[in-house]
N, C-alpha and C positions, 0 to 999 in steps of 0.2 A: 895482345893487350885486352881485346874485347872479351875473350874467354875468362880472363882474370876478373874483369868487372862483373861478368855474369855470375861467376861462382861466388865472389865476395858479396854481391847484392843478395843473392839467394840465401846464403848463409846468414847474413845480417837480418834479413826479414824472418828467416826461420827461427833464429834465436829470439827475436822480438815476439813472435807467435808463442814460443815456448814459455817465455816469462809471463805474457798476458794470459795464456791458458792456465798456467799455474796459479796466478792470482785469482782467476775466476773460479776454478774448480778444485783447488787445493787450499791455498792460503786463506781465502775468505771463509771457507768452511771450518778450517781450524780456528780462525779468529772467532767465529760465531759460537764455537763450542767451548771457548775459554770461560772460566768462572768470573762472576762479578763484572767489574768494569774493564777487565784485561783485554777483552776482544775489541772494545771501542778504542782503547789506548793503542793496541796493535795496529788497527786500521789507520789511526792518526799518524803513527810512526811510518807505516808503509806509504801513506800518502805523501809524507814529507820526503822520504827517501826516493821512491820511484818517481814522484812528481818532479824531482830535480833532474832526473836522468832521461825519462821517457820523451820529453819534447825533442831532445837532440836525436834520439833514436828514431822517432817517427819521421821527423823532417829529414834526417840523414837517409833513411830508407827510401823516402819519396824522391829525394834528389838523385840517389844512385839509380833508382828505377827509371827516372826521367832521362838521365845520361845514357843508360843502357838503351832505352827506346830510341833516342836520337842517334847515337853512334851505331846502333845495330839495325837501323831502319830498313835496310835492304836485305837483312838476314832472316833466316827461318825463325818464326815465333815472335816477330816484332809486334804483331797485333796483340798477342797475349800479354806482352810486356806493357803495352799502352793501357790495356784494360786493367792490369795489375796496378799501374801507376794511378789510374783513375780511382780504383778502390782504396789505395793508400791516401789519396786526397780526401775521399769520403771519411776515412778513419781519422784524419787530422781534423776535419771539420766537425765530426762528432765529438772528438776530444775537446776542442776549443769551445764549442757551443753547448755541449751537454755535460760532459764529465768534469772538465776543469773547474767550472763554477762550484760544483758540489765538493770537489776535492779541496779547493782553496778554503772552503769553510771547514770541512771535516778534519783537515790536518791540524787545525788549531784547537779542536775540542779536547776538553778534559772532562772527567766526571762532574766537575764543579761548574763548568760553563757551557756544556752542550745543550742544544735546544731540546724541547720536549719531544719533537718529532725526529730525533736523530736516527732512529731505526728506520723510519720510512724514507728518509733521505739516503741512507746507506743502501736500502733496498732498491731505490730508484737508480742510484749509481751502478749497482750490480746489474740491473736489467739493461741499462745502456751499455755497460761493459760487455755483457754477453753478446750483444749485437755487434759491437766493435770487434770482438774476437772472431766472430764468424766472417766479418769483412776482411780482416787481415789474414785469416786462414785461406780464404778464397784468393787473395792476392799472392800469398806464398805458393799455393798450388799452381797458379798460372805461371809464376816465375819458374818454378821447378819444371813445369811442362815445357816452357820455352827453352829452358836450358838443355833438356833431354834431346 
């Protein structure tokens, strides 16, 4: 049963990393290259769509990692899983404190109601997101190493 938990947790965190990496290095670059107001509208839609799913994914990944750390405490790699769980806590805190406030505003923006500094706010969100991606990649790498 522990092996199934280990594999499921690693796959779930890996998929989350893939989505967030794609947002950072593929989707946002596509959105930024769109003409006129299309990029801002695409970001707003992405913020609504992913903003509804990602909290469950982040918290779920954290819970699974914590359960793995607790149930596998006396097994090989438990320390790596604990560090990964701490990194996932950091990613959740970053999300709640830094990214979600910007996302909650930007997901309601339209070309008619967006603030004058919307590009700066989007760039700030991107910078925070890059750091969060590095954090969750590190957590994933630790989980994968613990699984091996």
